[in-house]
N, C-alpha and C positions, 0 to 999 in steps of 0.2 A: 371826190369824197369816197363813194364807193371802190373802189380800185386801191384808193389806199387803206383803208380797210380792212382787202380782201388782201394784200401784200404784208400788213402788217400781220395778219392775221396767221396767215398759210405762215411765215418765215417765224413765226413768232412759235407754233406747233410744232414744226418739222425742227426748230434748235432744238426745242424741251426734247423733242424725243428722242432725238440721234444721244443728245446730251446724257440723258438719263440710260437710253440701252449702254453707252458707254462706263458710266461712273457704274451702274453695276456688274459691267462686264470683270470690271478688275475688284469691287468690292466685295462679288461673292466669294472670290478664293481666298480671301484675306479672311474674310468674318467665318469660312470652314476652318482654316489652320490655326485659328487662334479659337476654336468648338464654340462661337457667341451661338448655339442653336434654339430653337423653343424647345421647352417641356410641356409633354401632352399628359394634362391629367386624366386619371383613371376613372374620371365622370364622364368624359368625352365617349363619341362616340367608339367603337373599338379598333375600328380600321384608321384612326386617327394617329396612331401608335408609330403607323409607320413613317410620321413627317417628321414624330422626334428628332431634334438635330438639324431641322431644315434651319439655316441662317434668319434670322430676323434682322429688323431695326432697315429695311430695304427701304421705307418709305426717306430714308436721307437722301438718298439716287434722285428721284424728284423734285424735293425740296433745293436740293443743291443746284439742280438746273434750272430751277427756276428762278433762283437769285440768278447766276448767272443771265438767265435770258432778261430778267427786268434791268439790270446791268447793261446792258446794251441797248434794250430800246429806250431804257429812260437817257443814255448820251445822246439818240436819234433826237429824241425829245428835245433837247437841251440845246442840240445844233436849228434844231428850228424854233428855237423859243417859245415852244407847247409842253414843255414838263411841268406845269403848273398843273396842265389837262391829268396826270400820273398819280395827283396826292390820295386822292380815293381809293387808286387801285393799290398804293402801296400800305396804306392804312389797314386796307381788308387782306392784303398778305402779312401783315404784320399780325391781324389776328388770327391769323392761317397759322403763322411760324410760330407762336408762342404757346398754341394749343398743342401743336408738334412738337415744340420744347417739353411741354408737359408729360407727353406721352417718350419722349425720348428719355427722361429723365427716371419715366415709370421702367421701360424695357431696360436700360441699365441695373436698374435694382432687383430686377426680377432674373437677370442675370448671376451680380453677385450673389444672389441667394438661392440661384439653382434652382425657383421654383414659379409657380404662374401666379404670386402676387407682388406686386412693385408699390403703389403709391394705397393707401387706404382710401376705401369711397370717400369719405369727405374729406381727405387732403386733395384729392384731385378734383373735384368739385368745388372747393373753396378758389383753387387757383385759377380753374374755370371761369367762374364768376369776376372774379378780379378781372383777370383777361377780357373778358367782356364789357364790360363796365369802362375800362381803360378804354375799348373802340368805340365806345359810342360815345362816350366826351369826347374823344378824338375827334370823330367825325359830326357832333354838335359845332364845336366849336368851330371848323371850318364850314359850316354851314354847308354841308354835304346830309344831315337829316335835317330838312328845311319846315317838316312840320312834326306833331304829336300825335296827327292824325292815324288811326289805322283802317287802312282800305282793304275791303272785304273782296274778293274775287269773285267776278259774274256777274254781280250788284255794285250798280252805281251810288253806293255808301261807304261814308268816312265816319268813324267811330272814333271822336274827340278824347285823347284820354288825356292830355296834360301830362302831369310829372308821373303818372303811375306808366304812361307810355315805356319810360328809360325802365323800370320794373318788373316789367312784363319782359321786357325784348332782354333783357341778360337772361330772367329764365328759360325765353326762346332759343338763344344761341346755345346755351350751355347743355339745352334737354338738345338739339338739333345735332350739338358735336357728339354728344353721346350717342345718340342715334346711329350717327354715320359709321362711330365705334363699332356698335353692336354687330353691324354689319358684316366687319369682316373677320371671319368665322371658316370658311373654306376657299379653294387656289381661287383666284380672279374676281371674287361675287364684286369686293369693294370697289377695284379698281374700274370694272365692268361699270357697274352703274352709274360711278362717281363721271365716269369720261361723256357718259349718255346724258348726264346732268347736266355736264360742262359745256357741253354741246348746244343743250338748250338756253343755257344761258348767254353763250355765241349768237345766236339766233335773234335773240332778243336784245345785243349789243347792236347787230346789223340795221334789224328794224327799227330801233333809235335812230340808228345812224351815228352813232357814238364809235369812234374807234377806239379810243380808249378802254371803253369799255368792253370790248371785244378781248384786250390782251391777257388778261388776267385766267376768261373760259380755256383760250389759247394754252396756257401752261396747264389746264388742270388736264386737257386734252391730250398732250403732247405726253406729261406727266404720266399719265394714267396706262396710259398707250404704251410707252415705254418701257414699265413696270412690267405688262401684262405678257414681253415678252419672255421674262424670267417667272412672271408666279400662273400665270394659268395652269388648268393640269397637266399633268404634276407639277407644283412650283418649285423652282427650284431657293426663292426668297419668300419670306412672306415681309409685310411693312412693318408691322408691329404697330402700337401705340401710338411712335412716331408718325407714321404715314396715315394711319385711319382718322387720329384726332386732328391732322395738318387739313385732311380733305373734309372734314366734319368743319373747323371753322371756315374752309374757302368756300364750301358750296353753300353755306347758313349766309357768310358774308357777301357774297355776290347777290342775292336777294337783298339785303339792306341796302348793297351799291344802289341797282336799282330801283333802289323806294318800294319794293313791293316783296317784305319778309315774306307773308304768309303765302307765298306764290311756292314757298319752296317743301308748302306742307303736299301741294300737290305733286309737283318734279320730281318730288324724293319721298314719292309713299311707299317704297321698299324702304324706305329708312325708318317710317314710321309704323311698317307692320312689324318690322324688327324690334323694334322699342314694346309694341303695344303687346306683342305675343310674350317676352318676357315678363312686365307687368301682370296683363292677364294668367301666368303663369303663376309665378308667385301669390301672386294674391287669394287665387284658386288653391293652392297647396296650403295657407295656412287657414280658410278657410273652413276647408274641407279634414284639415288634419292629414292631409298626406296624397289627397286625390292630384290628379294631373289634368289637364288640359290637351295638351299636347306631348305627344314624347319624350321630346325634348326642346326647350330653348337655349337660344332665338331660333324662331320659326323656320330658317334653313336647317339647321339637325334632325327636325322633328321630318323633310322630305326626303332627309338620309335615311332616316331607320325606317321611311315607307318606303327605302329600296330603290329611292331616286339616283343618278350619279351626279358628280359635284357638276361634272361639265351641262347637264341638262338642268340644272336649277340655277346654274348660272346663266346661261342662255334665257330660260323663262323670266329669271328676275328681271333680266336685262331689257326683254319686250316688254314687260308689263310698266317696267321705268321709261321706255320711249314713249307707250301709248300714253302713259300720264301724263308725260313732255309735253305731248301733242293736245290733251286735253287741257294741261294750264298754259296756253299759246292764245286758246280762245277764254284766257281770264284775265289776261293783261290788262 
């Protein structure tokens, strides 16, 4: 069992890594030739102006690589009569993919308008809620969500929520997807943090001796590391909402797939810090009529304005994520 898990995991990780790297190697020149690049708002850090024109929608690289990897592994599972084991993986991938498509159309709108505004906030949220509802319905119909009790990490406590479980879960999924999106603000940050979170879920799959659960984290690791080959500072391409919303769906979907949804609040602590910094900044700004807690939000921009380099921010935030994942392990 363990040998098979290792073979499937490392084969998928390496395969998705190589395909992502190859796709982006071909995609970046195409995007540059068509001048499909990011426009930078003046309200951002002034040194980000130098990034203007950098190609976006790089998330297509690891999404397409993941599709290819899942198709291949599904063929193997069909051959051995085990394809039913991948049902949860495909449903979770679909959750991530549909969020990625929302991001893709958002990126596309930005490119057409030549400005940093795609879907209106309420339009994007509505679409994300619809996707979350569809995912939870499919998981429930397929008996992959076997109860409506919420398990509290570190405590032997289950809170039975009944039908309210699904209402809370929908908002939870949409919230986490957007939290990951906010993390994508500097070179290599979102991909680095998400690679570590993916590794956490891979470890969980190995502990559970569920080889099929290690497959999707393998695509997250391979895809994000392959993307980092071009996204680490100074970035040659950005993932755009296409990639960040996809990764948001992927990491929160994995938490539901292992039936431990709240564990992503610990393993993905950076995502929470990012969204909390925005909520606090906006709330405090309105209450005090113009005062700010941070120099700029999300919080990675605050540290930029404090003089931290992008590489240092990525390194510190990734280390915090690794520590949080270790802590999350003991909460399972």
